[in-house]
Structures are given as structure tokens and as C-alpha cells.
LUMVOZA-618416 format. One record per residue (C-alpha): residue in three letters; x, y, z. Coordinates in steps of 0.001 Angstrom, whole numbers, plus 500000, padded with zeros to 6 digits. Each point is the difference from the previous one (the first is absolute). Example, Ala and Ser with C-alpha at 12.3 -4.5 7.8 and 13.67 -1.06 7.14 Angstrom:
2
ALA512300495500507800/SER501370503440499340/
! end
This chain:
86
MET480983779918648443/LYS503499498817500291/ILE502444500637497193/THR501484496538500508/ALA496836498513498500/TYR500759501779496720/LEU503763499442500068/PRO500016496894497715/LEU497842501832497468/ILE502298503035500080/ILE503043497782499420/VAL498396498269497000/PHE499013503284498354/SER503445501496500580/LEU501615496979498319/PHE497765500433496953/ALA500860503694499865/CYS503724499239499965/ALA499815497244497394/THR501820500571496739/PRO497499500689497217/GLU499871497700497005/ARG501811501414496978/GLU497821501563497388/PHE500819499109496424/GLY498388501452496913/VAL499051497064497781/TYR498438500550496568/LYS499366498154496740/GLN501554501546496908/SER498286500151496613/ASP502429497423498572/GLY499005497432502654/ALA503030500526502221/VAL499706500829503692/GLY501704503052501472/VAL500917500368503655/HIS500837503375501542/ALA502320499108502887/PRO500270502119503147/ALA503395501153501213/GLY501953497162501576/ALA497965497210498418/LYS501766496834498917/GLU499643498645496487/SER498656496733501412/GLU497148501941501617/THR499110501631496699/GLN500044496626498257/GLU497565498639502602/MET497644502908499287/ALA500288499431496247/LEU499400496270500408/ALA496845500678502008/GLU498737502280497211/CYS500908497428497325/LYS498070497318501882/LYS496960502303499968/LEU500378500066496218/GLY500111496183499802/LYS503775499699499510/GLN502366497976502183/ASN503341501797499650/ALA501422503534500047/VAL503284500543498136/ALA501980503217500496/ALA500180502042496806/GLY501744503108501295/SER500082502870502437/ARG500350503746499850/LYS500503502852502408/THR497243502549500465/VAL499916503534501347/ASN497352499062502573/ASP501372500095503568/ARG497430497490501235/PHE500638497470497201/PRO503592500560498763/ILE500132496822497848/THR497472498362497683/TYR500403496341499079/THR498383498346496962/TYR499053496320499951/ILE498656497746497246/CYS497266497580501070/ARG500288496453498672/
! end
């Protein structure tokens, strides 16, 4: 077998291996109906709002309004944002 036959397949798999992984956010519903988003380091606030909006839409709401943010001691998620679904 010639290695040149597998060369395109090797290139495709190497590109997938080098791709930047999608950010992982921690999204949760609070007991008061608000949505919390644990943001990874370097995340933009607009990205967290998109995650909150997706969660609000799952709950039947059409809008996510920022209610506040706070720092955490978690190295993976240094900031938690809170959104109100409307």
C-alpha cells in the first residue's frame, strides 16, 4: 500500500485535531427563575448572553436581560453572569 493513498485522510484528521475547541459554559436555572452562566476565562459578555438567551428560549421566553455578574474563586469559570428571562 502506498501512503499517498491515505494522505488526504491524514490531512483531514490532522486539521480536526488542531481545531480550536468550542468554549464550554456552565448554564443553569436558578430557583428564582433567573439563568446563571459560568463563563470560562477569556469569554466575552456577548458570548455569555447568547448562552443565556438559548436557555431562556428553552424555557419559552424570548429575551435575556443582564442582571449582574460576580467573580468566583473557580479557575475554570472566573466570572458568573446572571440573566433574567423575559
